[in-house]
N, C-alpha and C positions, 0 to 999 in steps of 0.2 A: 549592446543597445540599451539605452537607459529606459527603465520602465516608467510609464506615465499612466496614472489611474484614469479610469473612464469617467467616474462621477465625483469622486472625492478630490478636492484640491491637492495637487502634488506635494505641497509643503508638508502636509500631514503624513504622507508616506515617508518622506525624508526624515521627519522627526521621529517617526515610529521605528524605522530601521536603525537610526542612530542610537535609540534607546536599547534596542536589542543588542547591538554591537558593543555598547558601553556597559552592558549588564545593569541597566537602570529600569527596574520594574515600575517604579513610581511614575516616571515620565511616559513609559509605554501605556500604562493604565490611564493616565491623564489624557493622552492623545485620543484614546478610544472612547473614553467616557465623554469627552468634549464633543466628539463627532456625533455620538448618540444624542447628546443634548441639543445639538444644532438641527436635529431632525433627519439625519441620514439613517436609512434603514439598516438593520442588522446585516441583511444580505449584502448591501453595498459596501459596508465597512469591512466585512470579511473578504468579499471578492476583490475589492480595490486596495486594501491595506494588509490585513493579516495573512491571507493566503499567499499573495505574491512575495511578501516579505519573508515568509517561511521558505519559499522556493529560493530566494536570493541567499538566505543563510545556508541552505543546503548546498547550493552551488559553490558558495565560498568554502565550505568544508571539503567538497569534492575536489576543489582546486588547491587544497592545502593552504588556504589563506587564513583559516581559523582552525583551532584545535577541536577535538571531540568534546572537550569540556565546555568550550565556548558555544558550540552548537547545542549541547544539552541545556546550557544556561539560557540561551535564546529561546529554546522551545518551552522551557519552564515559564519564562516571562510571557510568551505568547499565550500559554494556557491560563495564566493569571489575567491577561487582558480579556480572554474569552469569558472568564468567570465574571469580570466586570460587566460585560455585555449581557450575560445571562441574568444579572441582577437588575438590569434596566427593565422598565415596564414594556410589555409587548402590546401590540394593537388589538389582540383578540383575547378572549377569556382563556386562561391556562387550561390545556387539556381538553378543550371542547370538541376537538375533532376525533378524539379517541386515542388509543395507545398503540405505539409502534416500538418494536425492539430494533436497536441498531448495534451491530457487533462488527468486530474486525474478523477478517478471515483467519482460520486456524493457522498458527505460526506467523501471523502478522503482528509485529510488536510496535509499529508506528500507530499512534492513536490520535494525533492532533487533528487530522482531517475529519475523523468521526466526531470529534468534539466541536469542530466548526459546524458541521451539519446539524448536530444536536441543538446548538444555539439557535440556528435559523428555524429549525422545525418547531422548537418550543415557542419561539416568538410568533409563529404562525398558528399556534393552537394545538400542537400535538403534545401528548404526554409521552416522552421518549424514555425508554428503558435502555440505558447505554451499557454495553458489555464490551469493554476494551481494557487492555490490549488482548492479545491472543487467548482464546479459550479452546479446549478440545471441542470439536463440533457437537458431540453428544451432550457435553456439559451445557452448551447453550440451550438446547431444547429442554434439558432437565431443569435449568434455572427458570425457564418460562413456565414449566409445569402445566397446570390446568387453567392458567390465566386465559381470559377471553382476548387473546391476541392472534390476529391472522395477517398482520402486516409486518414485514421485516426488511431491514436494510443491511447490506454487507459491504464493508469497505476493504479495498486491497491496494496498498501503496506500491508494492514491488511485484513485478512479474514472477519472481522466484517463488512467490507464495500462492500461485494460482492453483496448485494441487490442494492446498489448504482451503482455498476459496471454494473449490469443487466440493470438498467434504462438508463445509459449512452450509453451502447452498443446498446440497442434497439432504442434510439433516433437517433444514427448515422446510423443504418441500414435504418430507415425510411427516413433519409435525402438523402440516395443514396451513402453511403460510404462503402468501404471495411474497416473492423475493425481488427486491429492487437492489441493484448493485451499482457501485461506482468507484472511481479511483484510478490513478495512473497505472496501477498494476495490471489492469485489463488491456492496456495498450493504447497507442495514439489512434486517432481517426484514420481509417474506418475500422480498425481492429478492435476497439473497445466494445462496440456493439456485438461484433462477431464472437469475440472471446466469451463475453457474458452469456450469450445465447448458447454457445457450445457447452458451457458448464451447467446449463439448466436454469439460469436466472430468467425471470419473467420480463424484466425491463432493465436496460442499462441507462443510467442517468448521468449527464455530464456535470451537473451541479445540484446544490441543495434545493434551489427553487424549482427546477424542473422535476426533481424527485418528489417534491411536495405535491405538485399537480398530479403526478402519477399516483401517489398514495391516495389522494382524494378520489380519483377514478376507481382504483382498486377497492377502496372501502365501499363504494356504491355497489360493487359486484357481490359483496359478501365473502365469506370464507370459502376458499377452494377446497376441493376434495383432497385428501391426503395422497400425495404422489411420490413414487419412488424417485431416487436420484437418477439423473440422466445416465443411461448406459452409453459409454463412449467406446464400446467395442474393443478392438485391439489396442487403441491408444490408451484407453482407461486401464486395461489389464496390464500393459507394459509399465505404465506410470505407477501403478500400485506395487508391482514387483520391484521396480527401481527404487521406490521409496523404502521398501523393506530392507534392501541390501545396501542402501546409501552409506551408512557409517563404515562398513567394511570396504567398499569401493574407494572411498576417500582415503582411508588409512593405507590401502594398497598404493594409491597414487602418491602419497607422501613418501613411502618407502622407495618407489621407483624413481621419483624425482631426485631423491637424495643420492641415489646411485648414478643417475645421469649427469647431475651437476654437483660434483663434490664441493663441499664448502658452502653451498647455497643455503642449506638449512642447518648451519653449525650452531646457532643459538636457539634457546628455547623460545624466545620471542618470535624468531622468524618461522619456526615450526608452527607456532600457534597462529600466526598471520596466514601462513600458507594453508593451514587446515580451514580457517574461516573462508578464505578466498575460494578454495576448492569446493567447499560445501555450498557456497553461493552459486558457483558455476554449475555444480551438479543439479541443484534445485531448479536452476534456470533451464537446463536441458530437459528435465522432467516436465516443466511447464510448457516448453516448446513442443514436446511430444503430445501433451494433453490437448492443446488448442490448435495444433497444426499451424503454428505461426512462426514464420521466419523472422518476423520483427523482434521476437524475444531475444534471440542470440545476436542479431545485428546490433540491437540496442546494448546488450551486455558487453559485447566486444568493444564497441566504441567507448562506452563509459569506462570500462576497465583499463583500456589503453590510455585514455586521458588521465585517469587516476594515477597510474604508474608514472606517467610523465611528470605530473604535477608534484609527485612525491620524490622525484629524482631517481626513481627506480628504473631498472632495465625493462623496456616495454616488451621484450621478447619473452618475458616470464609468462605472459598470457598465452603465448604459443606453446610454451612448455606444458602448462596445465592442460591445454587441449590435447596435446600429444599423449601425455600420460593417461588422461582419462580415456581416450580412444583405445589405448592398449589394455586398460583394466576393465572396461565395460564387458559384460558377458557377450559371447558371440551371438546369442539369440536375441539380444536387445537391438533388434533391427532398426527400429525407428530412432532410438537414441543415438545409435552409431551414425545414422544418416544426418542427424541434426549436428553432431559434433564435426563431421567431415565437411559440412556446408558452412560452418561458422567462419566468418572472415578472420584472417590472420593479420598480424601487424606488418 
């Protein structure tokens, strides 16, 4: 289905996507600057042009229609376009609403969504301290230090990084911050709200504008008391233990797969790819354990199956990874084993 912008004329979206695909930063920047000059709000330009275009580029990479290098180039062009928006004059005095820290979840290396949010918030009058991509959770609070900041945002683009999101949210709660979160990593409706609350966030926001309204409200409440991270009981304890043993389990899975499918991992490149894929699978299982969400593995299985097909690979490889993981998970990892057993096969 062809994407049609809600507010900005479709021709501008077409021109912008063409610039991304052609590796033409000047044309992309010109399109965005021209829209700002015509009076379109920063939020509308991002929602109607930059964000959906980035999704289109990501989908093209997932379908093997563009290379990793082309995807990275397109993202760099998008970040340049965002910089151009940031340079345009906002409707409100800079920073008059106060300061907010915006960071990526621990282990979340995608940063463009946070940069989009930053541009919108700064235009609306916030002084945004942007900490992306991934930083260890405790480093985030150390960087904030004694600054008079009690509003924080956390972005998470991939469900596999929900354990890191929990750590970052917990650190910010302990620092004495209200925590607003967002991003596809928290899941589709209605799971986004549920996952965010389950990890201790105060509010889940679907976009930068609604998050802005929430921040204004939280600012009026003043700083919260310092709060410990949310205790997730058995789920949290198992997720912590699984994260500790993750590298060993993945290595054991590689060895087992090599024995079960002789020749599958004959090249160094295939071993490296298998390790990356198994690590992503493993972290997704940990995330599913943490938030008690079947959507995590349903989404992963569907995405990975399509990825294998688009790359011309054997789709049964996904089943192999699930089988070896189930055989190498500790016997007492009750929740994780249940998650793997329930994951759809090809």
